[in-house]
All heavy atoms as an XYZ file, in Angstrom:
746
protein
N      85.066     72.967     99.182
C      85.540     71.638     99.486
C      84.943     71.136    100.801
O      84.607     69.972    100.916
C      87.073     71.664     99.538
C      87.660     70.306     99.743
S      87.187     69.202     98.408
C      88.545     68.147     98.339
N      84.811     72.044    101.775
C      84.240     71.642    103.056
C      82.798     71.168    102.896
O      82.393     70.206    103.520
C      84.302     72.793    104.055
C      85.690     73.105    104.538
C      85.677     74.245    105.523
C      87.082     74.617    105.933
N      87.095     75.731    106.858
N      82.044     71.869    102.027
C      80.651     71.484    101.786
C      80.601     70.091    101.173
O      79.797     69.256    101.570
C      79.949     72.507    100.868
C      78.581     72.020    100.463
C      79.848     73.853    101.555
N      81.487     69.831    100.209
C      81.543     68.518     99.561
C      81.825     67.423    100.586
O      81.155     66.393    100.611
C      82.618     68.527     98.469
C      82.850     67.188     97.842
C      81.909     66.636     96.994
C      83.997     66.475     98.103
C      82.107     65.403     96.414
C      84.211     65.241     97.536
C      83.263     64.701     96.682
N      82.807     67.626    101.431
C      83.155     66.623    102.445
C      82.025     66.427    103.444
O      81.733     65.296    103.835
C      84.441     67.028    103.160
C      85.704     67.016    102.306
C      86.883     67.568    103.088
C      86.000     65.622    101.796
N      81.389     67.506    103.830
C      80.273     67.409    104.758
C      79.115     66.631    104.149
O      78.563     65.724    104.774
C      79.808     68.809    105.169
C      78.644     68.870    106.145
C      79.050     68.278    107.479
C      78.194     70.303    106.322
N      78.753     66.959    102.898
C      77.673     66.239    102.221
C      78.010     64.768    102.053
O      77.176     63.896    102.282
C      77.401     66.855    100.846
C      76.624     68.152    100.811
C      76.606     68.715     99.396
C      75.219     67.950    101.318
N      79.236     64.494    101.650
C      79.647     63.111    101.437
C      79.579     62.319    102.734
O      79.020     61.229    102.777
C      81.075     63.051    100.851
O      81.084     63.763     99.617
C      81.499     61.619    100.616
N      80.130     62.875    103.793
C      80.102     62.184    105.080
C      78.687     61.943    105.567
O      78.351     60.858    106.037
N      77.843     62.929    105.437
C      76.460     62.807    105.882
C      75.703     61.750    105.086
O      75.060     60.870    105.642
C      75.755     64.157    105.758
C      74.287     64.095    106.065
C      73.843     63.903    107.355
C      73.351     64.210    105.052
C      72.492     63.826    107.631
C      72.005     64.142    105.321
C      71.574     63.956    106.618
N      75.804     61.829    103.776
C      75.024     60.924    102.942
C      75.561     59.499    102.934
O      74.802     58.556    102.740
C      74.918     61.462    101.522
C      73.980     62.663    101.408
C      74.052     63.258    100.013
C      72.555     62.285    101.736
N      76.841     59.323    103.160
C      77.373     57.964    103.210
C      77.069     57.298    104.545
O      76.928     56.083    104.618
C      78.880     57.965    102.943
C      79.266     58.343    101.513
C      80.776     58.325    101.366
C      78.631     57.428    100.502
N      76.980     58.076    105.598
C      76.697     57.510    106.912
C      75.208     57.244    107.105
O      74.826     56.287    107.758
C      77.186     58.466    108.004
N      74.365     58.042    106.525
C      72.932     57.954    106.746
C      72.275     56.669    106.250
O      71.505     56.065    106.989
C      72.245     59.173    106.132
C      70.775     59.349    106.451
C      70.574     59.491    107.948
C      70.223     60.559    105.740
N      72.542     56.192    105.041
C      71.796     55.029    104.558
C      71.951     53.790    105.430
O      71.008     53.050    105.617
C      72.376     54.758    103.172
C      73.042     55.993    102.772
C      73.425     56.706    104.029
N      73.109     53.577    105.973
C      73.344     52.383    106.778
C      72.504     52.393    108.048
O      72.119     51.347    108.550
C      74.826     52.277    107.123
N      72.201     53.568    108.558
C      71.469     53.668    109.811
C      69.978     53.881    109.621
O      69.200     53.523    110.479
C      72.024     54.830    110.628
C      73.472     54.623    111.023
C      74.042     55.853    111.693
O      73.316     56.776    112.019
N      75.341     55.863    111.879
N      69.577     54.451    108.496
C      68.201     54.907    108.368
C      67.295     53.991    107.567
O      66.122     54.243    107.474
C      68.184     56.291    107.728
N      67.810     52.940    106.997
C      66.983     52.111    106.122
C      65.926     51.358    106.922
O      66.225     50.431    107.651
C      67.851     51.127    105.352
C      67.056     50.332    104.357
C      67.942     49.486    103.464
O      69.151     49.515    103.578
N      67.329     48.731    102.601
N      64.676     51.739    106.752
C      63.608     51.039    107.459
C      63.398     49.643    106.873
O      63.504     49.433    105.677
C      62.370     51.902    107.197
C      62.858     53.158    106.588
C      64.193     52.874    106.006
N      63.101     48.711    107.713
C      62.918     47.323    107.298
C      61.671     47.134    106.432
O      61.630     46.249    105.599
C      62.835     46.411    108.526
C      64.114     46.349    109.331
C      65.273     45.771    108.544
O      65.073     44.821    107.769
O      66.393     46.291    108.702
N      60.661     47.971    106.635
C      59.411     47.757    105.919
C      59.423     48.299    104.485
O      58.511     48.025    103.732
C      58.234     48.350    106.698
C      58.235     49.855    106.821
C      59.027     50.370    108.011
O      59.648     49.578    108.723
O      59.019     51.590    108.218
N      60.426     49.048    104.106
C      60.505     49.576    102.745
C      61.317     48.614    101.884
O      62.390     48.178    102.267
C      61.156     50.970    102.730
C      60.283     51.962    103.489
C      61.381     51.450    101.298
C      60.868     53.351    103.579
N      60.789     48.298    100.722
C      61.493     47.430     99.786
C      62.815     48.111     99.437
O      62.840     49.296     99.113
C      60.600     47.247     98.555
C      61.031     46.160     97.620
C      61.987     46.668     96.579
O      61.870     47.816     96.150
O      62.864     45.891     96.208
N      63.956     47.408     99.514
C      65.274     48.039     99.373
C      65.495     48.804     98.069
O      66.131     49.852     98.074
C      66.260     46.884     99.478
C      65.520     45.763    100.083
C      64.070     45.992     99.799
N      64.987     48.315     96.955
C      65.192     49.015     95.686
C      64.468     50.366     95.698
O      64.996     51.356     95.200
C      64.752     48.152     94.507
C      65.694     46.999     94.273
C      65.480     45.762     94.867
C      66.822     47.155     93.468
C      66.368     44.708     94.668
C      67.714     46.105     93.258
C      67.477     44.884     93.868
O      68.354     43.853     93.681
N      63.299     50.400     96.278
C      62.565     51.670     96.395
C      63.310     52.632     97.312
O      63.397     53.835     97.031
C      61.166     51.430     96.960
O      60.415     50.634     96.093
N      63.838     52.104     98.401
C      64.598     52.931     99.338
C      65.788     53.581     98.629
O      65.984     54.788     98.711
C      65.084     52.086    100.517
C      66.035     52.834    101.400
C      65.570     53.699    102.381
C      67.411     52.706    101.240
C      66.435     54.412    103.180
C      68.291     53.412    102.040
C      67.804     54.262    103.003
O      68.669     54.968    103.787
N      66.584     52.781     97.935
C      67.788     53.303     97.286
C      67.448     54.249     96.143
O      68.155     55.231     95.910
C      68.697     52.166     96.833
C      69.400     51.569     97.999
C      69.107     50.387     98.627
C      70.476     52.151     98.737
N      69.943     50.211     99.698
C      70.791     51.273     99.787
C      71.196     53.328     98.613
C      71.798     51.535    100.705
C      72.205     53.590     99.528
C      72.495     52.703    100.551
N      66.360     53.995     95.430
C      65.930     54.918     94.378
C      65.578     56.268     94.997
O      66.021     57.315     94.519
C      64.739     54.348     93.607
C      64.330     55.196     92.434
C      64.884     54.964     91.189
C      63.408     56.217     92.579
C      64.522     55.758     90.096
C      63.043     57.009     91.503
C      63.609     56.774     90.254
N      64.788     56.257     96.044
C      64.375     57.501     96.700
C      65.526     58.239     97.343
O      65.646     59.466     97.227
N      66.383     57.507     98.018
C      67.520     58.138     98.681
C      68.445     58.784     97.653
O      68.885     59.924     97.811
C      68.283     57.113     99.522
C      69.366     57.733    100.352
C      69.076     58.255    101.595
C      70.661     57.811     99.868
C      70.063     58.854    102.355
C      71.660     58.405    100.629
C      71.357     58.929    101.871
N      68.728     58.051     96.577
C      69.628     58.565     95.544
C      69.002     59.736     94.796
O      69.671     60.734     94.507
C      70.009     57.444     94.561
O      70.611     56.390     95.307
C      70.960     57.926     93.498
N      67.722     59.628     94.494
C      67.039     60.745     93.840
C      67.065     61.997     94.696
O      67.285     63.102     94.192
N      66.890     61.825     95.989
C      66.954     62.965     96.904
C      68.342     63.572     96.964
O      68.504     64.799     96.958
N      69.357     62.720     97.007
C      70.742     63.204     97.042
C      71.082     63.943     95.755
O      71.696     65.022     95.782
C      71.701     62.036     97.257
N      70.678     63.380     94.617
C      70.962     64.016     93.327
C      70.214     65.343     93.197
O      70.774     66.334     92.717
C      70.591     63.073     92.177
N      68.966     65.374     93.622
C      68.180     66.611     93.566
C      68.791     67.690     94.458
O      68.863     68.859     94.071
C      66.745     66.361     94.014
O      66.087     65.532     93.101
N      69.245     67.291     95.631
C      69.873     68.242     96.548
C      71.152     68.808     95.946
O      71.379     70.022     95.965
C      70.165     67.572     97.903
O      68.927     67.130     98.469
C      70.846     68.533     98.862
N      71.993     67.924     95.406
C      73.242     68.382     94.784
C      72.936     69.335     93.630
O      73.588     70.378     93.477
C      74.057     67.186     94.303
N      71.949     69.004     92.839
C      71.563     69.843     91.703
C      71.092     71.216     92.171
O      71.516     72.245     91.635
C      70.465     69.152     90.908
S      69.751     70.204     89.625
N      70.227     71.249     93.145
C      69.673     72.521     93.608
C      70.721     73.378     94.306
O      70.698     74.609     94.202
C      68.468     72.279     94.517
C      67.284     71.660     93.798
C      66.865     72.448     92.564
O      66.718     73.666     92.595
N      66.686     71.748     91.453
N      71.668     72.749     95.012
C      72.763     73.511     95.623
C      73.623     74.150     94.543
O      74.048     75.300     94.671
C      73.613     72.612     96.526
C      72.974     72.207     97.850
C      73.813     71.138     98.532
C      72.799     73.407     98.759
N      73.875     73.405     93.471
C      74.659     73.951     92.357
C      73.883     75.063     91.651
O      74.445     76.110     91.316
C      75.035     72.837     91.383
N      72.608     74.837     91.445
C      71.769     75.844     90.775
C      71.735     77.152     91.573
O      71.775     78.234     91.001
C      70.352     75.306     90.602
C      69.420     76.284     89.928
C      68.012     75.738     89.828
C      67.086     76.815     89.288
N      65.702     76.492     89.455
N      71.715     77.033     92.888
C      71.678     78.212     93.759
C      73.052     78.870     93.895
O      73.166     79.930     94.517
C      71.142     77.824     95.131
N      74.075     78.232     93.340
C      75.418     78.790     93.418
C      76.130     78.508     94.722
O      77.168     79.093     95.012
N      75.573     77.618     95.527
C      76.192     77.292     96.810
C      77.352     76.308     96.655
O      78.236     76.259     97.507
C      75.145     76.738     97.772
C      74.038     77.737     98.116
C      72.931     77.065     98.910
C      74.606     78.923     98.885
N      77.323     75.512     95.590
C      78.440     74.648     95.240
C      78.615     74.703     93.723
O      77.677     75.055     92.999
C      78.247     73.179     95.704
C      76.999     72.552     95.066
C      78.188     73.080     97.213
C      76.820     71.065     95.370
N      79.800     74.377     93.254
C      80.054     74.326     91.808
C      79.445     73.062     91.224
O      79.254     72.073     91.934
C      81.557     74.283     91.521
C      82.278     75.546     91.937
O      81.632     76.603     91.986
O      83.484     75.461     92.205
N      79.183     73.083     89.918
C      78.737     71.866     89.230
C      79.754     70.741     89.425
O      79.388     69.585     89.570
C      78.551     72.113     87.735
C      77.284     72.889     87.412
O      76.421     73.038     88.298
O      77.164     73.350     86.266
N      81.034     71.111     89.441
C      82.099     70.124     89.632
C      81.975     69.431     90.992
O      82.174     68.223     91.104
C      83.451     70.825     89.527
C      84.636     69.899     89.631
C      85.948     70.653     89.496
O      86.059     71.498     88.583
O      86.844     70.385     90.301
N      81.627     70.178     92.015
C      81.458     69.607     93.352
C      80.240     68.685     93.370
O      80.282     67.588     93.920
C      81.335     70.708     94.428
C      80.968     70.126     95.776
C      82.634     71.499     94.518
N      79.149     69.133     92.763
C      77.932     68.305     92.709
C      78.213     66.990     91.996
O      77.832     65.912     92.477
C      76.806     69.064     92.007
N      78.901     67.061     90.858
C      79.223     65.849     90.117
C      80.226     64.980     90.862
O      80.122     63.753     90.850
C      79.742     66.191     88.721
C      78.617     66.555     87.788
O      77.614     65.848     87.703
N      78.751     67.658     87.089
N      81.190     65.598     91.521
C      82.161     64.842     92.310
C      81.495     64.106     93.455
O      81.813     62.948     93.739
N      80.559     64.789     94.098
C      79.819     64.162     95.189
C      79.037     62.946     94.689
O      79.105     61.863     95.274
C      78.868     65.175     95.832
C      77.790     64.539     96.646
C      78.080     63.948     97.857
C      76.494     64.487     96.180
C      77.093     63.325     98.604
C      75.500     63.877     96.904
C      75.802     63.296     98.128
N      78.289     63.121     93.591
C      77.487     62.017     93.075
C      78.358     60.866     92.575
O      78.028     59.698     92.781
C      76.545     62.500     91.981
C      75.391     63.362     92.487
C      74.622     63.960     91.320
C      74.470     62.569     93.385
N      79.470     61.190     91.952
C      80.384     60.140     91.497
C      80.918     59.345     92.684
O      80.974     58.109     92.642
C      81.557     60.744     90.724
O      81.124     61.290     89.518
N      81.334     60.059     93.735
C      81.853     59.395     94.926
C      80.769     58.553     95.601
O      81.029     57.442     96.077
C      82.416     60.422     95.900
N      79.554     59.077     95.624
C      78.430     58.348     96.224
C      78.167     57.040     95.472
O      78.067     55.975     96.076
C      77.188     59.252     96.215
C      75.904     58.541     96.523
C      75.658     58.039     97.792
C      74.931     58.375     95.551
C      74.473     57.378     98.079
C      73.746     57.733     95.829
C      73.523     57.235     97.091
O      72.350     56.581     97.369
N      78.086     57.113     94.149
C      77.844     55.908     93.350
C      79.014     54.940     93.496
O      78.814     53.740     93.718
C      77.596     56.264     91.865
C      77.571     55.013     91.001
C      76.285     57.031     91.716
N      80.225     55.449     93.413
C      81.406     54.583     93.514
C      81.463     53.868     94.858
O      81.723     52.668     94.921
C      82.671     55.413     93.314
C      83.938     54.582     93.350
C      85.190     55.408     93.138
O      85.106     56.498     92.546
O      86.251     54.960     93.580
N      81.205     54.593     95.934
C      81.268     53.961     97.255
C      80.162     52.929     97.434
O      80.368     51.894     98.064
C      81.208     55.014     98.360
O      79.959     55.654     98.379
N      79.008     53.192     96.860
C      77.907     52.234     96.959
C      78.207     50.979     96.150
O      77.951     49.861     96.599
C      76.593     52.881     96.475
O      76.346     54.057     97.246
C      75.423     51.940     96.629
N      78.787     51.152     94.975
C      79.113     50.022     94.107
C      80.270     49.195     94.688
O      80.306     47.980     94.530
C      79.445     50.521     92.683
C      80.014     49.419     91.822
C      78.192     51.092     92.035
N      81.175     49.850     95.386
C      82.312     49.136     95.970
C      81.965     48.391     97.250
O      82.753     47.581     97.723
C      83.474     50.101     96.228
C      84.137     50.541     94.945
O      84.084     49.848     93.936
N      84.753     51.702     94.972
N      80.811     48.656     97.819
C      80.375     47.979     99.035
C      79.666     46.680     98.657
O      78.725     46.690     97.859
C      79.436     48.898     99.812
C      79.046     48.331    101.154
O      78.418     47.249    101.189
O      79.350     48.972    102.173
N      80.092     45.579     99.231
C      79.512     44.273     98.886
C      78.016     44.197     99.178
O      77.284     43.492     98.483
C      80.241     43.166     99.643
C      81.698     42.926     99.244
C      82.328     41.885    100.167
C      81.801     42.491     97.798
N      77.564     44.907    100.200
C      76.147     44.840    100.580
C      75.242     45.690     99.693
O      74.041     45.447     99.633
C      75.962     45.288    102.033
C      76.604     44.320    103.011
O      76.668     43.114    102.706
O      77.049     44.787    104.078
N      75.796     46.701     99.028
C      74.942     47.621     98.281
C      75.215     47.652     96.780
O      74.463     48.295     96.051
C      75.074     49.056     98.830
O      76.448     49.463     98.785
C      74.557     49.149    100.248
N      76.225     46.955     96.311
C      76.559     47.033     94.879
C      75.432     46.553     93.978
O      75.321     46.970     92.842
C      77.849     46.301     94.571
C      77.767     44.809     94.636
C      79.031     44.138     94.150
N      80.204     44.865     94.610
C      81.395     44.353     94.765
N      81.599     43.113     94.474
N      82.384     45.073     95.195
N      74.561     45.723     94.507
C      73.456     45.216     93.684
C      72.450     46.309     93.316
O      71.600     46.116     92.457
C      72.749     44.065     94.393
C      72.138     44.437     95.720
C      71.601     43.221     96.437
C      71.298     43.549     97.887
N      71.147     42.356     98.679
N      72.566     47.473     93.938
C      71.640     48.572     93.667
C      72.192     49.580     92.662
O      71.585     50.626     92.443
C      71.278     49.293     94.979
C      70.689     48.375     96.004
C      71.364     48.102     97.190
C      69.472     47.744     95.782
C      70.831     47.244     98.133
C      68.935     46.872     96.727
C      69.619     46.627     97.902
O      69.094     45.780     98.828
N      73.312     49.277     92.020
C      73.935     50.234     91.101
C      72.967     50.708     90.018
O      72.878     51.906     89.736
C      75.173     49.637     90.443
C      75.825     50.598     89.457
C      77.072     50.050     88.794
O      77.385     48.857     88.964
O      77.732     50.828     88.095
N      72.247     49.798     89.404
C      71.306     50.197     88.341
C      70.223     51.125     88.872
O      69.810     52.060     88.188
C      70.677     48.970     87.680
C      71.654     48.240     86.800
O      72.639     48.812     86.337
N      71.391     46.968     86.555
N      69.775     50.872     90.089
C      68.745     51.714     90.697
C      69.298     53.119     90.936
O      68.615     54.119     90.666
C      68.236     51.084     92.014
C      67.291     52.009     92.738
C      67.581     49.756     91.745
N      70.536     53.216     91.410
C      71.162     54.515     91.628
C      71.252     55.279     90.319
O      70.898     56.454     90.248
C      72.565     54.343     92.206
C      72.717     54.269     93.711
C      71.970     53.103     94.313
C      74.183     54.194     94.077
N      71.699     54.612     89.290
C      71.856     55.269     87.987
C      70.494     55.674     87.400
O      70.370     56.717     86.763
C      72.642     54.379     87.038
C      74.063     54.166     87.556
C      75.006     53.665     86.515
N      76.296     53.355     87.086
C      77.250     54.243     87.375
N      77.041     55.522     87.161
N      78.402     53.854     87.879
N      69.466     54.854     87.632
C      68.121     55.214     87.160
C      67.607     56.449     87.890
O      66.980     57.326     87.275
C      67.155     54.051     87.382
C      67.390     52.879     86.468
C      66.549     51.669     86.865
O      65.736     51.726     87.782
N      66.762     50.560     86.180
N      67.852     56.520     89.185
C      67.389     57.680     89.963
C      68.088     58.955     89.505
O      67.450     60.000     89.336
C      67.634     57.444     91.454
N      69.393     58.872     89.269
C      70.131     60.043     88.798
C      69.652     60.446     87.403
O      69.470     61.634     87.108
C      71.645     59.780     88.837
C      72.102     59.665     90.303
C      72.414     60.882     88.116
C      73.503     59.133     90.485
N      69.397     59.467     86.553
C      68.890     59.758     85.201
C      67.533     60.460     85.282
O      67.243     61.377     84.501
C      68.785     58.477     84.382
N      66.713     60.037     86.223
C      65.396     60.663     86.389
C      65.543     62.120     86.817
O      64.852     63.001     86.292
C      64.586     59.871     87.415
C      63.129     60.182     87.433
C      62.569     60.006     86.063
C      61.299     59.262     86.018
N      60.673     59.349     84.705
N      66.456     62.386     87.731
C      66.687     63.761     88.171
C      67.243     64.595     87.016
O      66.902     65.768     86.870
C      67.638     63.798     89.392
C      68.050     65.217     89.737
C      66.959     63.143     90.601
N      68.059     63.990     86.165
C      68.635     64.703     85.018
C      67.579     65.107     83.998
O      67.850     65.940     83.137
C      69.712     63.848     84.351
C      70.990     63.820     85.148
C      72.091     63.007     84.530
N      72.271     63.299     83.128
C      72.566     62.373     82.215
N      72.726     61.122     82.564
N      72.729     62.712     80.964
N      66.390     64.556     84.074
C      65.314     64.977     83.179
C      64.884     66.414     83.463
O      64.317     67.073     82.605
C      64.117     64.034     83.295
C      64.386     62.664     82.718
C      63.220     61.707     82.889
O      62.123     62.136     83.326
O      63.405     60.518     82.593
N      65.149     66.884     84.670
C      64.889     68.287     85.025
C      65.908     69.131     84.275
O      67.110     68.904     84.388
C      65.045     68.461     86.536
C      64.855     69.890     86.983
O      65.010     70.838     86.224
N      64.537     70.045     88.259
N      65.472     70.115     83.468
C      66.412     70.917     82.674
C      67.509     71.572     83.516
O      68.625     71.770     83.041
C      65.523     71.989     82.033
C      64.163     71.404     82.026
C      64.079     70.495     83.231
N      67.233     71.889     84.767
C      68.237     72.484     85.643
C      69.314     71.493     86.067
O      70.363     71.878     86.555
C      67.592     73.059     86.915
C      66.686     74.246     86.625
O      66.945     74.959     85.627
O      65.726     74.452     87.384
N      69.036     70.218     85.900
C      69.931     69.175     86.400
C      70.554     68.326     85.292
O      71.130     67.287     85.564
C      69.162     68.273     87.370
S      68.431     69.146     88.757
N      70.444     68.756     84.074
C      70.870     67.926     82.944
C      72.376     67.656     82.909
O      72.826     66.734     82.250
C      70.424     68.533     81.626
C      71.041     69.872     81.336
C      70.515     70.473     80.065
C      71.135     71.841     79.890
N      70.494     72.647     78.932
N      73.171     68.435     83.633
C      74.627     68.244     83.631
C      75.121     67.309     84.725
O      76.327     67.129     84.876
C      75.340     69.589     83.741
C      75.157     70.422     82.489
O      75.114     69.886     81.386
N      75.024     71.718     82.653
N      74.226     66.722     85.489
C      74.646     65.801     86.550
C      75.221     64.522     85.963
O      74.604     63.891     85.105
C      73.476     65.444     87.463
C      72.964     66.512     88.397
C      71.762     65.991     89.167
C      74.033     66.989     89.352
N      76.388     64.152     86.390
C      77.043     62.896     86.007
C      76.999     62.622     84.515
O      76.630     61.544     84.080
C      76.445     61.715     86.775
C      76.839     61.589     88.214
C      76.233     60.340     88.812
C      78.329     61.597     88.427
N      77.399     63.558     83.746
C      77.472     63.386     82.279
C      78.658     62.556     81.914
O      79.688     62.591     82.416
C      77.557     64.746     81.593
C      76.216     65.373     81.469
C      75.685     65.049     80.096
N      74.384     65.603     79.929
C      73.431     64.931     79.361
N      73.599     63.715     78.967
N      72.271     65.462     79.163
């Protein structure tokens, strides 16, 4: 549970501060989300977190982004990035 809270806090705080102005926002959110999903997948694959924690983290990440007025327009991009990561056979159980 501590790992889940730490990951959630880190990843929710980072996008607001790290978004470079020169990167097109849809590309930024696709890359950021793909990285978060890949990290959650690999942590679960390594046995460092449960699949349930990985899925809970990604669900919370998508939900918080969609509930924010400034970022909800990127929901489709987030879902596309997660779908792309799910193409990896090791990650097929993400957000089913």
